[in-house]
N, C-alpha and C positions, 0 to 999 in steps of 0.2 A: 504493500500500500504506500502511496506517496506520503511524504512527511508534510503534515498540514502547516508546520511552522516554517517550512522552506518555501520561498516564493517560487511559483512556476516560471518556466522559461519565457513565456510570452507576456508576462504581466507588464514589463516596461512598455512594449509596443501597444498593448491594450490601453495602458494609461495615456500614452500619447494620443491614440485615436479618440479616447473619451474627451481629452482636453481640447483636441482640435475640433470636435463636434460642437464645443461650446462657442460662445461668441468670441470673435477674434479680438484679443486685448493686447496690451503692450508686451506681454511676456511670450507671445506666440513665436517670435523669431528665435527664442532660446532653444527650441527643439531642433533635433537633427532632422534632416530630410529623410522621409520614409517613402520609398517608391511604391510600396504596396498600398499605402493610403491613397496616393494619387490615382493608381490604377482602379481602386475601388470607387473613388469618386467619379472618375471618368465613365466607368461602367454604369454607375447610378444615373449620371446625367444623360447618357445615351438611352437608358431605359425610360426615363421620365421626361427629359427635355424634349422640346418639339412636339409635345402632345397636342398643344393648341393648333400648331401648323398641320399636324397629321389629321386632326379633326376637320380643320378648314378644308384641306385637300379632299378629304372623304366626302364632305358636303358638296364641294364643287363637282366631284365625280358623279354623285347621285343626280345633281342638277343637270350635268352634261348628258347623262344617260337618259333622263326624262325628257330633256330638250331634244335630244336626237330622235327619240321615238315620236315626239310631237311633230318634229319637222318631217319625218317619214310619212306620217299620216296627214300632213298638211294643216296642222293646227297653228303652227308658228313659223315664221321665216327663218331660214338658215342664217341669214345675215344678222338677225336679232340675237341668235345664240352666239354667233361668232363675236359680235360686238361685246356681249356680256362678258365672255371669258377673256377677251383681249383686254378689257378694262380691269377686270378683277385679278387676273393672273399677273398683269404687269404692275399692279399696285396703283393704277390710276383710278380716279373717281370722276363723278359728274361735275359739271361746272355750269356757269351761266351761259357758256358758249359751247355746248356739246357739238362735237365735230371739229372745232378748232379753226377751220379755215373756210373761206368762201367757196372753195372748190369742192367741198364734200365733207371729209372727216367722218366721224361716227364709226370708223372701223371698216366700212364697206366702200368699194370703189364706186364712183358715180360715172356711168358710161357715157352720158351725153352732157355737153356743156353748151350754154347759150352761144349761138354762132352770130347773132346780130345784136347790136346794142339797143338798149331801151331808149336812150336819148337820141333822137334823130332830127332835132330841130337845127335850122341854120344858125350860124354864129350871131347873126343879127335878125331881128324880127321877133314875132310872138312865139311863145312855146307854151303848150298846155299838156301836161302829162306825157312829155317826151315827143310830141308831134305838133307841128304848126297847124295842121289841118284840124286837130281836135278843138281848137279854140272856137270854131263856129258851131260846134256840136253841143246839143243839150246834154246834161250829165246822164240822162236816161237813154241817150242814143249810143253811148260808148260802152266798150267792154273793159273790165278791170280784172287783171290777174290777181287772184285772191288766195290768201293763206288760211286754210282751215285750222282751227285750234292753234292760232298763231303763238299763244303764250307757252305752248308745251314743247320744249326742246330739251328737257332733262333726260337722264339715262333710263328711266323706267318707262318702257313702251312709249317712246316719244312719237309725236307727229312730225317732227322736223329735226334736222341735225345742226341747226344754227339758229340764233335768236331772231326775233321779228325785226329788230333794228337792221340786221344785215339784209333781210328780205326787202325792206324799204329802199336800201341803197342799191339793191339789184334791179328794182323797178316794179315790185309788187305794190299795188295801190289799194287793195282791199285786205283788211285784217279781220278775221273772225276771232272773238275773244270770249272765253267762258268766264262769267262774273260770279264770284262766290262771296258769301258772308261767313267768314271764319273767325271764331271768337269775337263776334260782333264787329268785325272789321271787313271792309270791302277790299277784296283782292282778286287776282285772277288765278284760277285753278282749273283742272280738268275734271269737272263734275264732283270730285272729292277733295276736300281740303288737304293740302300737302302734296297733291299730284299735279305736276306741271305748274308750280306756283310762280307768280310774278307779282311784285309790288305795283299796285295800280298807279300811284303817284310817280314812281320811277318811269313806268311805261309812257304815261302821258307826257312827262317832261322830256323824255327822249324823242318822242314823236314830234313834239313842239320844236325841239332843236333841229331835227331833220327838216321841218317845214321852213324854219328860219333860213336855213342854208339853201333851200330849194323853193323859192317863192312862186315858181311856175307850176307846182304840183298840188294835186288834190288827193287826199287820202280818205277812204270810206271805212268806218269802223262799224262792225255789226256785233253787238253784245248778246250773247246767249245767257239768259238768267239761269243760274245753276244752283249750287248748294245753298240751302237755307233761305231761298227766295229773296234775293236782293231786289231793290226797286230802282227804277230809272233815276229817281230823285237822289238816292244814295250814291249813285255813280256821279251825278252832276255835282254833288257836294265835294267829291274828290277833285273834279275838274275845275270848279269855280275859283279856288284860290290860285290856280295857275293862270294868271291874268292873260298873258299872250295867247295861250292855247284856247282859253274860253272865247276870246274875241275872234278866233279863226273859225269857230263853229257856225255853220249856216243854219238859220232858223227858217224852215220851209213854211210857206203860207197855205199849202194845200192845193195850190193851182199848178200851172205848168212849171216844170223844172227849168231853171235858168241854163244858159250856155256856160261853158267853161270860162269864156272871156268875161262874162258878167260876174261870175263868182269871184274870180281872181282879182278883178278890178276893185272889188270891195273887200279884198284881203280875206275872203272866205276860202279856206283850204281844207276844211273838215266837214264831212257829213256823218252824223251819228244815227244809228238804228239800234233797236233792241227787239228781241223775240223771246218767247218762252216764259214771259212774265205772267204771273197770276192776275195782274191788273189789266183791265181794259183801258188802254191809254189813247184810244182813237179819238176821244173827245176830251182828253185831259183828266184831271181829277187828283185826289190825294195820292202821293207817291209817284206821280208822273212828272216828267220834265219836258218843258216846251221844246227844247232843241234836240231831244232824243226821240226820234220818230219810231212808231210801230212799224217794223219791217214788213210784216205781212198785210199791212194796210195798203202798201204800194208795190209789193213784190209777190211773185209766185215762184216756187222752186220744185224741182224734181225730188224723188225719194233720196235718202242719204245712206241707208243701211245696206251697202253692197259688201258681200263677203268674198267675192271672187271677181276676177277679170271678166269671166263669162257672164256673170250677172249684170255687169255694167254694159257689156256689149249687147245685151238683149234690150235694144232701145224701145221696143214696144212697151216695156215695163219701166226701164230706167229713165226714159224721157217724159213719162207721164206727169201731168201736173199733180202736185201733192199739197203741201202746206201753202196757204195763200191763194188757192184757187177761188176765184170769185172776188178777189181784191181789185183795186184799180189796175193792177198788173202793168205798172210803169216799168218795172224791172223784172228780169227773168234770171234766176240764180240756178246754176247747174253744179251739182255735187259730182266730182270726178275722182273720188278717193275710195280706197278699199280698206275696210276694217275687218281683220280676221278674228278668230276666236280669242287670241291673246293680244289684240291691239292692232294699230296701224301697220300696213304691210309695205315694207321697203321694196321687196322684190316685185310686188305688183306695181309700185310707183314707177319702176324702171320701164314698165310697159305702158301704163295708162297716162303717163306724163309726156309721152313721145308726141311729136308733131302730128304724125298721121292719125294716131288714135284720137287726140284732142280735136283735130279738124273734122274727123269723121263724126265724132260725138256731137259736136256743135251743129254740124250740118243736119244730122238726123233729128236732133232735139228741136231745132228751129222748124223743121218740116212737120214734126208731130204736133207741136204746140202752136205754131204760127207766131211765136215770140222770138225776138232777137235776144241773144244771150248777152247779159250785162256783167254777171259775175260767174267766173269759172273757178271753182274751189278745189284746191289740191292739198295733199300731204307731201312732205319731203320736197319742199319748193326748189331745192338746189338741183334736183334731178329733172331732166327733160327740157321741153321747149315752150312752155306756156307763155313766157314773156314775148318771144318772137311771134308766136301765133297771135297774141293779143294785139301787138302793134300792126301786124299785117292786116288783121280784120278791121282795126280802126282806120288804117289808111284806105282800105277799100270802102268803108262806110263814108268816109270823108269825100271820096271821089263821087260816090253815088249821090250824096247830098248836093254837091256842087252841080252835078249834072241835072238833077231835078230843078235846082234853082235857076239854071240857065234856060231850061225848057220853059219854066214859068215866066221868066222875063221875056222870052221871045214869043210867048203866046202860043 
């Protein structure tokens, strides 16, 4: 039997290990280096360290597997999956300018770039929304390239890959904005507070700065009343303190719409509409705002809930009059975007934002409804040719108007 009074051989090393497991104090350096201790600690760190990362990678693997199956069965775009994992595996997050550049960003390549400039006015002379010929046209005779859910460009199922301010610079003159009341504050979001959020004051201030820099341009905002039932008056309460912006807003009298020249001559560069409000603001009333017009009092639109390119191509259905049917129908708004099971479809935008597709859709919708298209609404505005198509259509409408005028003069 061992002698209990004699210390065992490994007691000194065990004592060292016990002391080293305690908090590191000033006496730690007095001990001799023990390689066995370091090997044990490295082994323990290997076993326990990186557990968080391992769990994170496991979760990403599960998401990747589920996303791959969803892509195979057509529930979600492959590009959306690619973007998500590119952002998260590289350690990058969302920002106010998702996509990062005017040419695309967002992780996916953008196959078509605008080949013609929006601004086509001569260096001298009048200019109205990029064309001299627009100045003689009434605002309800022109077409406006329009950004659907313009506030939503963050990384969670976004409608766009860059912010609305960049869209204005590119030449888009229609912005559709979801208005929400979150924590009793008016803000922009995508139906749910926290999704696609933008500060309303910031957005209006930025638009105002753009219009100051571009006095020949008219911008049309269409507010969709969303979470917690905001009112037009609550929107106007945000606009009103921004004095220069407030003065730019046109107040329609209910009669014939003015020409672009008449609007801009009076420094009116903004038209405001709202829809989906629980209030009937056609004749004013509490909660309404005089300079925010009820959209479907003056406009009609086609359906908006297309889940595939094929459904949009079925023009007998996709071009039919929907909301606003029976209104004054001064404006015709065409929805040209695809929303899949898990949100806006980038891959579909590569098809439906192309020149031939847009031109064909406009031609058929005008034939079905007998209305000229005024707003053509898309997702992923950087993809495709809507700006060029818009200017070409407006050039053609200007020529036709001048031709009718000359025939009228000549009797």
